[in-house]
C-alpha positions as CSV (number, residue, x, y, z in Angstrom):
1,X,128.5,106.2,112.8
2,X,126.0,108.1,114.9
3,X,124.3,109.7,111.9
4,X,124.1,106.4,110.1
5,X,122.0,105.0,113.0
6,X,118.9,106.2,111.1
7,X,119.5,103.3,108.6
8,X,119.2,100.6,111.3
9,X,115.4,100.5,110.9
10,X,115.9,99.4,107.3
11,X,118.5,96.8,108.2
12,X,115.9,95.3,110.5
13,X,113.2,95.4,107.8
14,X,115.5,93.6,105.4
15,X,117.2,91.5,108.1
16,X,116.7,88.2,106.2
17,X,118.6,89.5,103.1
18,X,121.4,90.7,105.5
19,X,121.5,87.4,107.4
20,X,121.7,85.4,104.1
21,X,124.3,87.8,102.8
22,X,126.4,87.1,105.9
23,X,126.0,83.3,105.5
24,X,126.9,83.4,101.8
25,X,129.9,85.6,102.5
26,X,131.1,83.0,105.0
27,X,130.8,80.1,102.6
28,X,132.3,82.1,99.7
29,X,135.4,82.9,101.7
30,X,135.7,79.4,103.1
31,X,135.9,78.0,99.6
32,X,138.4,80.8,98.8
33,X,140.7,80.1,101.8
34,X,140.6,76.2,101.8
35,X,142.4,75.8,98.5
36,X,145.6,77.2,100.1
37,X,145.7,74.0,102.2
38,X,145.2,71.9,99.1
39,X,148.2,73.6,97.5
40,X,150.3,72.9,100.6
41,X,149.3,69.2,100.5
42,X,150.1,69.0,96.8
43,X,153.4,70.8,97.1
44,X,154.5,68.7,100.1
45,X,153.5,65.6,98.2
46,X,155.8,66.6,95.4
47,X,158.8,67.6,97.6
48,X,158.5,64.5,99.8
49,X,158.0,61.9,97.1
50,X,160.0,63.2,94.1
51,X,163.2,61.6,95.3
52,X,161.5,58.2,95.9
53,X,160.1,58.4,92.4
54,X,163.6,58.8,90.9
55,X,164.8,55.9,92.9
56,X,162.7,53.6,90.9
57,X,164.1,54.8,87.6
58,X,164.4,52.0,85.1
59,X,162.0,49.8,87.1
60,X,158.4,49.0,86.1
61,X,157.3,50.1,89.6
62,X,158.1,53.7,88.6
63,X,155.2,53.7,86.2
64,X,152.7,52.6,88.8
65,X,154.2,55.1,91.2
66,X,153.8,57.8,88.6
67,X,150.1,56.9,88.0
68,X,149.3,57.1,91.7
69,X,151.3,60.3,92.0
70,X,149.6,61.9,89.0
71,X,146.1,60.9,90.1
72,X,146.7,62.5,93.5
73,X,147.8,65.8,92.0
74,X,144.9,65.6,89.5
75,X,142.6,65.1,92.4
76,X,144.0,68.1,94.3
77,X,143.7,70.2,91.1
78,X,140.1,69.1,90.6
79,X,139.3,70.1,94.2
80,X,140.8,73.5,93.7
81,X,138.7,74.1,90.6
82,X,135.6,72.9,92.4
83,X,136.3,75.3,95.3
84,X,136.8,78.1,92.8
85,X,133.4,77.3,91.2
86,X,131.7,77.1,94.6
87,X,133.3,80.4,95.7
88,X,132.0,82.1,92.5
89,X,128.4,80.7,93.1
90,X,128.3,82.0,96.7
91,X,129.9,85.3,95.6
92,X,127.0,85.7,93.2
93,X,124.5,84.9,96.0
94,X,126.3,87.5,98.2
95,X,125.7,90.2,95.6
96,X,122.1,89.0,95.1
97,X,121.4,89.6,98.8
98,X,123.5,92.4,100.1
99,X,123.5,94.6,96.9
100,X,119.8,93.9,96.4
101,X,119.2,94.9,100.0
102,X,121.0,98.2,99.4
103,X,118.8,99.0,96.4
104,X,115.7,98.3,98.5
105,X,117.0,100.6,101.3
106,X,117.8,103.3,98.7
107,X,114.3,103.1,97.5
108,X,112.9,103.3,101.0
109,X,115.1,106.2,102.0
110,X,114.3,108.2,98.9
111,X,110.5,107.7,99.5
112,X,111.0,108.6,103.2
113,X,112.7,111.9,102.3
114,X,110.2,112.8,99.5
115,X,107.3,112.0,101.7
116,X,108.7,114.1,104.5
117,X,109.3,117.0,102.0
118,X,105.5,117.0,101.4
119,X,104.8,117.5,105.1
120,X,107.0,120.5,105.5
121,X,105.4,124.0,105.4
122,X,106.1,126.8,102.9
123,X,108.3,128.4,105.5
124,X,110.8,125.6,105.1
125,X,110.9,126.0,101.3
126,X,111.4,129.8,101.7
127,X,114.6,129.0,103.6
128,X,116.0,126.3,101.3
129,X,117.0,126.2,97.6
130,X,115.8,123.6,95.1
131,X,119.3,122.4,94.2
132,X,120.1,121.5,97.8
133,X,116.7,119.7,98.2
134,X,117.5,117.7,95.0
135,X,121.1,116.9,96.0
136,X,120.0,115.4,99.3
137,X,117.5,113.0,97.7
138,X,119.8,112.0,94.9
139,X,123.5,112.5,95.5
140,X,123.4,112.0,99.3
141,X,121.2,109.0,99.2
142,X,123.5,107.5,96.6
143,X,126.4,107.9,99.0
144,X,124.4,106.2,101.8
145,X,123.6,103.3,99.4
146,X,127.3,102.7,98.9
147,X,127.5,102.2,102.7
148,X,124.5,99.8,103.0
149,X,125.6,97.8,99.9
150,X,129.3,97.6,98.8
151,X,130.8,98.9,102.0
152,X,128.9,96.3,104.2
153,X,129.7,93.6,101.6
154,X,133.4,94.3,101.6
155,X,133.4,94.8,105.4
156,X,131.8,91.4,106.0
157,X,134.3,89.9,103.5
158,X,137.2,91.5,105.4
159,X,135.9,90.1,108.7
160,X,135.3,86.5,107.5
161,X,138.5,86.3,105.6
162,X,140.5,87.5,108.6
163,X,138.8,85.0,110.9
164,X,139.4,82.1,108.4
165,X,142.9,83.1,107.5
166,X,144.1,83.7,111.1
167,X,142.6,80.4,112.2
168,X,144.4,78.6,109.4
169,X,147.7,80.4,110.2
170,X,147.3,79.5,113.9
171,X,146.9,75.9,113.1
172,X,150.1,75.8,111.0
173,X,152.6,78.1,112.8
174,X,151.8,80.7,115.5
175,X,155.2,82.4,115.4
176,X,154.9,83.1,111.6
177,X,151.3,84.2,112.0
178,X,152.4,87.0,114.4
179,X,155.1,88.2,112.0
180,X,152.5,88.3,109.1
181,X,150.1,90.4,111.2
182,X,152.8,92.8,112.5
183,X,152.2,95.5,109.9
184,X,148.4,95.7,110.5
185,X,148.4,98.0,113.5
186,X,150.4,100.5,111.4
187,X,147.6,100.3,108.8
188,X,144.9,100.8,111.5
189,X,146.6,103.9,112.9
190,X,147.0,105.4,109.5
191,X,143.3,104.9,108.7
192,X,142.3,106.4,112.0
193,X,144.2,109.6,111.2
194,X,143.2,109.8,107.5
195,X,139.4,109.3,108.2
196,X,139.1,112.6,110.1
197,X,140.4,114.4,107.0
198,X,138.1,112.3,104.7
199,X,134.9,113.2,106.5
200,X,135.7,116.9,106.6
201,X,136.5,116.9,102.9
202,X,133.4,114.8,102.1
203,X,131.1,117.4,103.8
204,X,132.7,120.2,101.8
205,X,132.3,118.3,98.5
206,X,128.6,117.6,99.1
207,X,128.0,121.2,100.0
208,X,129.8,122.4,96.8
209,X,127.8,119.9,94.8
210,X,124.5,121.3,96.2
211,X,125.7,124.8,95.2
212,X,126.4,123.6,91.6
213,X,123.0,121.9,91.4
214,X,121.2,125.0,92.6
215,X,123.1,127.3,90.2
216,X,122.3,125.0,87.2
217,X,118.6,124.7,88.2
218,X,118.2,128.4,88.4
219,X,120.0,129.0,85.1
220,X,117.9,126.5,83.2
221,X,114.6,127.8,84.8
222,X,115.6,131.4,84.0
223,X,117.1,130.8,80.6
224,X,114.9,133.4,79.0
225,X,116.0,136.1,81.4
226,X,119.6,135.1,80.9
227,X,119.3,135.4,77.1
228,X,117.3,138.6,77.2
229,X,120.0,140.4,79.3
230,X,122.8,138.7,77.3
231,X,124.3,137.2,80.4
232,X,125.2,133.8,79.0
233,X,129.0,134.3,79.3
234,X,128.7,135.6,82.9
235,X,126.6,132.6,83.7
236,X,129.1,130.2,82.2
237,X,132.0,132.0,84.0
238,X,130.1,131.7,87.3
239,X,129.3,128.0,86.7
240,X,133.0,127.4,85.8
241,X,134.1,129.0,89.0
242,X,131.7,126.9,91.1
243,X,132.8,123.7,89.2
244,X,136.4,124.7,89.8
245,X,135.8,124.9,93.5
246,X,134.1,121.5,93.5
247,X,137.0,120.1,91.4
248,X,139.6,121.4,93.9
249,X,137.8,119.9,96.9
250,X,137.4,116.6,95.0
251,X,141.1,116.5,94.1
252,X,141.9,117.1,97.7
253,X,139.9,114.1,98.7
254,X,141.5,112.0,95.9
255,X,145.0,112.9,97.3
256,X,144.0,111.6,100.7
257,X,142.5,108.5,99.3
258,X,145.6,107.8,97.2
259,X,147.6,107.4,100.4
260,X,145.9,104.0,101.1
261,X,146.9,102.0,98.1
262,X,150.7,102.5,98.2
263,X,150.7,102.1,102.0
264,X,148.9,98.8,101.8
265,X,151.1,97.6,98.9
266,X,154.2,98.4,101.0
267,X,152.8,96.6,104.0
268,X,151.8,93.5,102.0
269,X,155.2,93.4,100.4
270,X,156.8,93.6,103.9
271,X,154.6,90.8,105.1
272,X,155.7,88.6,102.2
273,X,159.4,89.2,102.9
274,X,158.8,88.2,106.5
275,X,157.0,85.0,105.5
276,X,159.9,84.0,103.2
277,X,162.6,84.9,105.7
278,X,161.1,83.6,109.0
279,X,159.5,80.6,107.1
280,X,162.8,79.6,105.7
281,X,164.3,79.5,109.2
282,X,161.3,77.4,110.4
283,X,161.9,75.0,107.5
284,X,165.5,74.6,108.3
285,X,164.6,74.0,112.0
286,X,162.2,71.2,110.8
287,X,159.1,73.0,112.2
288,X,157.6,73.8,108.8
289,X,157.5,72.5,105.2
290,X,158.0,74.3,101.9
291,X,154.3,73.8,101.4
292,X,153.6,75.8,104.6
293,X,155.6,78.8,103.2
294,X,153.6,78.7,100.0
295,X,150.4,78.4,102.0
296,X,151.3,81.5,104.1
297,X,152.2,83.5,101.0
298,X,148.8,82.7,99.6
299,X,147.2,83.8,102.9
300,X,149.1,87.1,102.7
301,X,147.7,87.7,99.2
302,X,144.2,86.7,100.3
303,X,144.4,89.5,102.9
304,X,145.6,92.0,100.3
305,X,142.2,92.8,98.7
306,X,140.3,92.9,102.0
307,X,142.9,95.1,103.6
308,X,143.0,97.3,100.5
309,X,139.1,97.4,100.6
310,X,139.4,98.5,104.2
311,X,140.7,101.9,103.2
312,X,138.0,102.2,100.5
313,X,135.3,101.0,102.8
314,X,136.3,103.4,105.5
315,X,136.2,106.3,103.0
316,X,132.8,105.3,101.8
317,X,131.4,105.0,105.3
318,X,132.7,108.4,106.2
319,X,131.2,109.9,103.0
320,X,127.9,108.1,103.8
321,X,128.0,109.5,107.4
322,X,128.5,113.0,106.0
323,X,125.6,112.5,103.6
324,X,123.3,110.9,106.1
325,X,124.0,113.8,108.5
326,X,122.8,116.2,105.8
327,X,119.7,114.0,105.2
328,X,118.9,113.9,108.9
329,X,119.0,117.7,109.1
330,X,115.9,117.7,106.8
331,X,114.3,114.6,108.2
332,X,114.5,116.3,111.7
333,X,112.9,119.5,110.4
334,X,109.3,119.6,111.7
335,X,106.3,121.6,110.6
336,X,105.3,124.4,113.0
337,X,101.7,123.9,111.9
338,X,100.3,121.9,114.8
339,X,97.4,119.5,114.1
340,X,94.2,119.8,116.1
341,X,91.1,117.6,116.0
342,X,91.5,116.8,112.3
343,X,87.7,117.4,111.7
344,X,86.2,116.0,108.5
345,X,82.6,117.0,108.0
346,X,80.4,118.7,105.4
347,X,81.8,122.2,104.6
348,X,79.3,125.1,104.2
349,X,81.8,127.8,103.3
350,X,81.6,130.5,106.0
351,X,85.1,132.1,106.5
352,X,86.0,134.5,109.3
353,X,89.3,136.3,110.1
354,X,89.2,137.5,113.7
355,X,92.0,140.0,114.6
356,X,94.5,138.2,112.3
357,X,98.1,139.4,112.3
358,X,100.9,137.8,110.5
359,X,104.7,138.1,109.9
360,X,106.6,135.7,107.7
361,X,109.1,133.4,109.6
362,X,112.4,135.1,110.1
363,X,110.9,138.6,109.7
364,X,109.4,140.9,112.4
365,X,107.5,143.1,109.9
366,X,103.7,142.5,110.1
367,X,102.3,141.8,106.6
368,X,98.8,141.7,108.1
369,X,97.8,143.7,111.1
370,X,94.6,143.0,113.0
371,X,92.6,141.9,110.0
372,X,88.9,141.2,110.5
373,X,87.1,139.8,107.4
374,X,84.1,137.6,106.8
375,X,83.0,135.6,103.7
376,X,79.5,134.1,103.9
377,X,78.6,130.8,102.3
378,X,77.9,131.4,98.6
379,X,79.2,135.0,98.7
380,X,81.6,136.4,96.2
381,X,84.1,138.7,97.9
382,X,87.0,140.7,96.4
383,X,90.2,141.8,98.2
384,X,91.7,144.8,96.6
385,X,95.0,146.4,97.3
386,X,98.2,147.6,95.8
387,X,101.4,145.5,95.5
388,X,102.8,144.6,98.9
389,X,99.5,145.3,100.8
390,X,99.3,141.7,102.0
391,X,96.6,140.4,99.7
392,X,98.3,137.1,98.7
393,X,99.1,136.4,102.4
394,X,95.4,136.2,103.1
395,X,95.1,133.4,100.5
396,X,98.1,131.5,101.9
397,X,96.5,131.7,105.4
398,X,93.2,130.4,104.1
399,X,94.9,127.4,102.6
400,X,96.8,127.1,105.9
401,X,100.2,127.2,104.3
402,X,101.0,129.3,107.4
403,X,99.3,130.0,110.7
404,X,98.6,133.5,111.9
405,X,101.0,135.1,114.3
406,X,98.0,136.4,116.2
407,X,94.3,136.1,115.9
408,X,92.3,133.2,114.5
409,X,90.8,132.0,111.2
410,X,87.5,130.2,111.4
411,X,85.8,127.9,108.8
412,X,82.1,127.3,109.5
413,X,82.8,128.5,113.1
414,X,85.6,126.0,113.7
415,X,89.2,127.0,114.0
416,X,91.1,126.2,110.9
417,X,93.7,124.4,113.0
418,X,91.1,121.8,114.0
419,X,90.2,120.9,110.4
420,X,91.9,118.2,108.4
421,X,93.5,120.4,105.8
422,X,93.7,117.7,103.2
423,X,89.9,117.5,103.5
424,X,89.5,121.3,103.3
425,X,91.8,121.8,100.4
426,X,90.0,119.1,98.4
427,X,87.0,121.4,98.4
428,X,89.0,124.6,97.5
429,X,90.0,125.7,94.1
430,X,93.1,127.7,94.6
431,X,94.8,129.7,91.8
432,X,98.0,131.1,93.2
433,X,99.6,134.3,92.0
434,X,102.7,132.5,90.9
435,X,101.3,130.2,88.2
436,X,102.9,126.7,88.0
437,X,102.2,124.2,85.2
438,X,103.8,120.8,85.0
439,X,105.9,119.5,82.1
440,X,103.1,117.3,80.7
441,X,100.1,117.8,78.4
442,X,97.6,120.6,78.8
443,X,94.8,118.1,79.5
444,X,96.9,116.5,82.3
445,X,97.5,119.9,83.8
446,X,93.8,120.7,83.8
447,X,93.0,117.2,85.2
448,X,95.5,117.6,88.0
449,X,92.9,118.3,90.7
450,X,90.6,115.5,89.6
451,X,91.9,112.4,87.8
452,X,88.4,111.2,87.0
453,X,87.6,114.1,84.7
454,X,86.3,113.3,81.2
455,X,87.6,115.1,78.1
456,X,84.3,116.9,77.8
457,X,84.6,118.3,81.4
458,X,88.2,119.4,80.7
459,X,87.0,121.3,77.6
460,X,84.2,123.0,79.5
461,X,86.7,124.2,82.1
462,X,88.9,125.5,79.4
463,X,86.0,127.4,77.8
464,X,85.1,128.9,81.2
465,X,88.7,130.1,81.6
466,X,88.6,131.5,78.0
467,X,91.6,129.5,76.9
468,X,89.8,126.8,74.8
469,X,90.3,128.7,71.5
470,X,94.0,129.1,72.1
471,X,94.4,125.4,72.9
472,X,92.6,124.4,69.7
473,X,95.1,126.4,67.7
474,X,98.0,124.1,68.8
475,X,98.7,121.2,66.4
476,X,98.2,118.7,69.3
477,X,95.4,120.7,70.9
478,X,94.8,119.4,74.5
479,X,97.6,116.9,74.1
480,X,100.2,119.6,73.6
481,X,103.2,118.9,75.9
482,X,104.2,122.0,77.9
483,X,107.8,122.8,78.6
484,X,109.2,123.2,82.1
485,X,106.9,125.5,84.2
486,X,104.6,125.8,81.1
487,X,107.2,127.6,79.0
488,X,105.3,126.7,75.8
489,X,102.5,129.1,76.7
490,X,102.4,132.9,77.1
491,X,101.9,134.4,80.5
492,X,98.2,135.0,80.0
493,X,97.6,131.5,78.6
494,X,99.4,130.0,81.6
495,X,97.1,131.9,84.0
496,X,94.0,130.8,82.1
497,X,95.1,127.1,82.1
498,X,95.7,127.5,85.8
499,X,92.2,128.9,86.3
500,X,90.7,126.0,84.2
501,X,92.6,123.6,86.5
502,X,90.8,125.1,89.5
503,X,87.4,125.2,87.9
504,X,87.6,121.7,86.5
505,X,87.9,120.5,90.1
506,X,84.3,121.9,90.7
507,X,85.3,123.3,94.1
508,X,82.9,124.4,96.8
509,X,85.2,127.4,97.5
510,X,87.3,129.4,95.0
511,X,90.3,131.5,95.8
512,X,91.8,133.5,92.9
513,X,95.0,135.2,93.8
514,X,95.7,138.0,91.3
515,X,95.5,135.4,88.5
516,X,94.3,137.8,85.8
517,X,97.3,140.2,85.9
518,X,98.7,138.9,82.6
519,X,95.5,139.0,80.5
520,X,94.1,142.0,78.6
521,X,91.0,143.9,79.8
522,X,88.6,142.2,77.3
523,X,89.8,138.7,78.2
524,X,89.6,139.6,81.9
525,X,86.0,140.7,81.5
526,X,85.1,137.5,79.6
527,X,86.6,135.3,82.4
528,X,85.0,137.3,85.1
529,X,81.5,137.0,83.5
530,X,82.1,133.2,83.2
531,X,83.2,133.1,86.8
532,X,80.2,135.0,87.9
533,X,78.1,132.1,86.6
534,X,80.4,129.4,87.8
535,X,80.6,130.7,91.4
536,X,76.9,130.9,92.0
537,X,76.3,129.2,95.4
538,X,80.1,129.0,96.1
539,X,82.2,131.0,98.5
540,X,84.8,132.8,96.4
541,X,87.6,135.3,97.1
542,X,88.9,137.3,94.2
543,X,92.3,138.9,95.1
544,X,93.5,141.6,92.7
545,X,95.1,145.0,92.4
546,X,92.7,145.8,89.5
547,X,89.4,147.5,90.3
548,X,87.9,145.9,87.2
549,X,88.5,142.4,88.7
550,X,86.9,143.4,92.0
551,X,83.8,145.3,90.8
552,X,81.7,142.2,90.1
553,X,82.0,140.8,93.7
554,X,79.2,141.2,96.2
555,X,81.5,142.9,98.7
556,X,84.9,144.5,98.3
557,X,87.6,144.8,101.0
558,X,90.3,147.3,100.4
559,X,93.6,146.4,102.0
560,X,96.4,148.9,102.6
561,X,99.6,148.3,104.6
562,X,98.2,145.0,106.0
563,X,95.0,146.5,107.3
564,X,91.4,146.7,105.9
565,X,90.6,150.3,105.4
566,X,87.4,150.1,103.4
567,X,84.5,147.7,103.0
568,X,81.4,147.8,100.7
569,X,80.0,147.3,97.3
570,X,81.5,148.9,94.2
571,X,78.9,151.6,94.1
572,X,79.2,152.3,97.9
573,X,83.0,152.6,97.7
574,X,82.8,154.8,94.6
575,X,80.4,157.1,96.4
576,X,82.7,157.4,99.4
577,X,85.5,158.8,97.1
578,X,88.3,157.5,99.2
579,X,91.1,155.0,98.4
580,X,89.0,152.7,96.2
581,X,87.8,155.7,94.2
582,X,91.4,156.9,93.8
583,X,92.5,153.5,92.6
584,X,89.6,153.3,90.2
585,X,90.4,156.8,88.7
586,X,94.1,156.0,88.5
587,X,93.6,152.7,86.6
588,X,91.0,154.3,84.4
589,X,93.4,157.0,83.4
590,X,96.2,154.4,82.7
591,X,93.8,152.5,80.4
592,X,92.8,155.6,78.5
593,X,96.5,156.5,78.0
594,X,97.2,153.0,76.7
595,X,94.3,153.3,74.2
596,X,95.4,156.8,73.1
597,X,99.0,155.7,72.4
598,X,98.0,152.6,70.3
599,X,98.4,153.2,66.5
600,X,95.2,153.5,64.4
């Protein structure tokens, strides 16, 4: 129950629903237990007066006696029906309080987890898989809801029924009560031993389910790769193997759960035999009536469902504990990005890297090593380097998805750690290397950074990104619905829509992380010319491995093995005839070869 302590805050928030649920449960079970006494009164009435009734056979008094006798039985029957109706009403109210409370708590817990996910840094997501994240916010929360709803409802029902039934038994015959309760310790010991197995198997099942979710998510996201390499059968076989492991673990849990029902049925049957045997002796001794035996048998069957639910409830609580433990692991994960002064003030756009070094969490290899870089307000700077040189890492550090391992990043002379990053990011147009588009319309994707954009502003941004003509060719134009991750569009179109999304935001600073790699040279030149006009007066960083993307910048930094090895304008770097010059010649030769190999 330690892991489930996290839920107590929600019990307190919805304490009135919980309190009313307890009251309604008490009333519901009272009207369920009391009819047993009415049955006893009615049966005793019959057994004690039936002989008197037959004594008046042939006399007119027998008819009057019969009317009184029949009215009394009818009265008891009416009361039993009324009690059944009242029990049903209060049972309805129980579900409208406790089950409704569980849905509210489910809603709160999912929001808490999702909100916490948003606060975690990229380093957390690098270490987790999507399927596991989804399983904890869906499957695991569902298991916890079974605890805060049905399990608590049945638990309260068990407690109140036991209190009412044992009190009623005590009032009738204490000796018979102890015989009826004799099998219960055996049941308790059995549950204690089985629960340890249940919690272990539940954790294994949830882990297996996360693996299946992850596998399916990756298969669906990478369906084009699967099909292009003809790996469908291998994928199905792997999924079948994972599902088989999940099935085996689930069947193991079912076998353990199946021990409860026959055990409880055996114990209830044994209790009934004891009631009849010991009760008969008590009747013969004159300490009980036949009605009391019937009443006790009804009490035994009243305990049947709560005791049966005890096994189910225990199982659900153990599963919920295993799931909440998994949830708590993520809720206890904290961001290593410490917050400073949380400054919000006008941003000018001066950036400075002072001796910045960085290694990704879990790795000792320095991706950046003592980098010094400056971007003045309104200046266009290019960062050029080959694959793996650390270019994209610079962009991630500027957005403060990570903090430097050493050194400091300053924005307008203030440490980036002291800025309110939500404020800073609202002024930055960031186009990441890994383009991501949402499964909605093109216009909604472009509007993503600013909900107040008009259709005209969306179209202007699309024209600046040189994707307007492509969009207009679709039947639904800007209302075209994209598939998952923008699968409807080509690679170059996705990159240009992503650029349009950043430009539509009208940012004060622009970071383009190798976002033109999938477009042809002509389109790249058109976009860069448009960007040259758009970025006037804005601080911009163009990250690329292409010299053609960098040459329009005011200054160019050449990055190699995590260090800046050259700085200058295009003409200055060409005159130096070092790494930049070599990259330019290499890429120029590649383009000439591509042109020469194209058919006439």
